C-alpha positions in Angstrom: 116.3 152.3 82.7 113.5 152.7 85.1 113.5 151.1 88.5 111.6 147.8 88.6 110.1 147.1 92.0 107.4 145.0 93.7 104.8 147.7 93.2 103.6 146.3 89.9 104.8 142.8 90.2 102.3 141.8 92.9 100.3 139.5 90.7 96.9 139.8 92.3 93.8 139.3 90.2 91.0 141.6 91.4 88.0 139.5 90.4 85.6 142.1 91.6 87.3 145.4 91.0 85.2 147.2 93.6 86.3 148.6 96.9 90.0 147.8 96.6 92.7 148.7 94.1 95.2 146.3 92.6 97.5 146.7 95.6 94.7 145.4 97.9 94.3 148.9 99.5 90.8 150.0 100.3 89.4 152.9 98.3 86.2 154.2 96.8 84.7 152.3 93.9 86.6 153.1 90.7 84.9 154.0 87.6 83.9 151.1 85.3 84.0 148.6 88.1 83.0 145.2 86.9 83.3 141.5 87.7 85.9 139.7 85.5 84.5 137.1 83.2 85.8 133.5 83.6 87.6 133.7 80.2 89.3 137.0 81.1 90.4 135.5 84.5 91.7 132.4 82.8 93.8 134.4 80.3 95.0 136.8 83.0 96.2 133.9 85.1 98.0 132.4 82.2 99.6 135.7 81.5 100.8 135.9 85.1 102.2 132.4 84.9 104.0 133.3 81.7 105.6 136.4 83.4 106.9 134.2 86.1 108.6 132.0 83.5 109.9 135.2 81.8 108.0 134.3 78.7 107.0 137.8 77.7 105.6 136.9 74.2 103.1 134.5 75.8 102.3 136.9 78.6 101.5 139.7 76.1 99.3 137.3 74.1 97.4 136.1 77.1 96.9 139.6 78.5 95.6 140.8 75.1 93.0 138.0 75.3 92.2 139.1 78.9 91.6 142.6 77.7 89.4 141.2 74.8 87.1 139.5 77.3 87.2 142.3 79.9 87.8 145.5 77.9 86.5 147.8 80.7 88.6 146.3 83.5 91.6 148.5 84.3 93.6 145.7 85.9 93.7 143.8 82.6 94.9 146.9 80.7 97.5 147.6 83.3 98.8 144.0 83.2 99.1 144.2 79.4 101.0 147.5 79.7 103.3 146.0 82.3 104.1 143.1 80.0 104.8 145.4 77.1 107.1 147.5 79.3 109.0 144.5 80.5 109.5 143.6 76.8 110.9 147.1 76.2 107.8 148.3 74.3 107.2 151.6 76.0 104.8 153.1 73.5 102.1 150.4 73.6 102.6 150.2 77.3 101.7 153.9 77.6 98.6 153.3 75.6 97.4 150.5 78.0 98.3 152.5 81.1 96.3 155.5 79.9 93.3 153.2 79.3 93.7 151.8 82.8 93.8 155.3 84.3 90.8 156.4 82.2 88.8 153.5 83.4 89.8 154.0 87.1 91.2 157.4 87.8 92.2 156.4 91.4 94.2 153.3 90.2 97.5 154.3 91.8 99.4 151.4 90.3 98.6 152.5 86.8 100.0 156.0 87.5 103.2 154.4 88.9 103.5 152.2 85.8 102.9 155.2 83.5 105.8 156.9 85.3 108.0 153.9 84.7 107.1 153.9 81.0 107.7 157.6 80.6 111.1 157.2 82.4 111.9 154.5 79.9 111.2 157.0 77.2 113.6 159.5 78.9 110.6 161.8 79.8 111.8 162.7 83.3 109.3 165.5 83.8 106.4 163.2 82.8 107.7 160.4 85.0 108.0 162.7 88.0 104.4 164.0 87.5 103.0 160.5 87.5 105.1 159.3 90.4 103.8 162.3 92.3 100.2 161.4 91.4 100.9 157.9 92.7 102.0 159.2 96.0 98.9 161.4 96.3 96.8 158.3 95.9 99.0 156.0 97.9 101.2 158.0 100.2 102.5 155.0 102.0 104.4 153.4 99.1 108.2 153.4 99.6 108.7 152.0 96.1 107.0 155.1 94.6 109.1 157.4 96.8 112.3 155.7 95.5 111.1 155.9 91.9 110.3 159.6 92.3 113.6 160.3 94.0 115.6 158.4 91.3 113.8 160.4 88.6 114.6 163.7 90.4 118.2 162.6 90.7 118.5 161.9 87.0 117.1 165.4 86.3 119.7 166.9 88.6 117.6 167.7 91.7 119.9 166.2 94.3 118.2 167.7 97.3 114.7 166.7 96.1 115.9 163.1 95.5 117.4 162.9 99.0 114.1 164.1 100.5 112.2 161.3 98.7 114.7 158.5 99.6 114.5 159.6 103.3 110.7 159.6 103.0 110.9 156.0 101.7 113.0 155.0 104.7 110.5 156.5 107.1 107.9 154.3 105.6 110.2 151.2 105.4 113.5 151.5 107.3 114.8 148.2 106.0 113.9 148.9 102.3 117.3 148.2 100.7 116.8 150.2 97.4 116.0 153.3 99.4 119.4 153.0 101.2 121.2 152.3 98.0 119.7 155.3 96.1 120.2 157.6 99.1 123.8 156.6 98.9 123.9 157.6 95.2 122.4 160.9 96.0 124.7 161.6 98.9 127.7 160.7 96.8 126.5 163.1 94.1 126.2 165.8 96.8 129.8 165.1 97.9 129.0 163.5 101.3 131.1 160.4 100.8 131.0 159.3 104.5 127.3 159.0 104.7 127.0 157.7 101.2 129.3 154.8 102.2 127.2 154.1 105.2 124.0 153.9 103.1 125.7 151.6 100.6 126.8 149.3 103.4 123.3 149.2 104.9 121.8 148.4 101.5 124.3 145.6 100.9 123.6 144.2 104.4 119.9 144.1 103.7 120.3 142.8 100.1 123.7 141.3 99.2 122.9 141.9 95.5 123.2 145.6 96.0 126.9 146.4 95.9 128.5 149.9 96.2 129.0 151.3 92.6 132.4 151.9 91.3 133.7 155.5 91.6 
């Protein structure tokens, strides 16, 4: 299962997809920039509301309509892909993420989400590639560092994963998932003392994160 983070779940409608990406970070104008039509915006917002209610069927239906009325807007395609992925439908999610990337090649969030979809399909090499692209576009995203580190750990690259988790902590020292996953990597390496310290820090920051059983 891929890591689910706040990276995608920031439900921000980019009405004029010019000058910022879906994370609200300034960048050059993406290709196919356009103003979202009122109908597309309406269905997009309904889709977001459905996601908040965990009504994935309605969210998918609403995002499909948003795409219908704004077929060249990458945010709409990415939102539909995200809903598909939350529903466990990785294949149609990949299709939508690819469309988002084709429409806006510097849309970091779409690369990240493509990585999540490929990880869901057990394509670790593909996931790693897209997480790396995410960080080339948005190097200050600790969530992407953790996702890349977790994918490397699953592939058996313990040292590479530790490097990414520590990079995440440099960006966000109190980011609990980074401490937790660093603990997993250190335990895999055999460093039980430091692993325990990372698990304790993660639990202190987020009580939902408990040390895994041996």
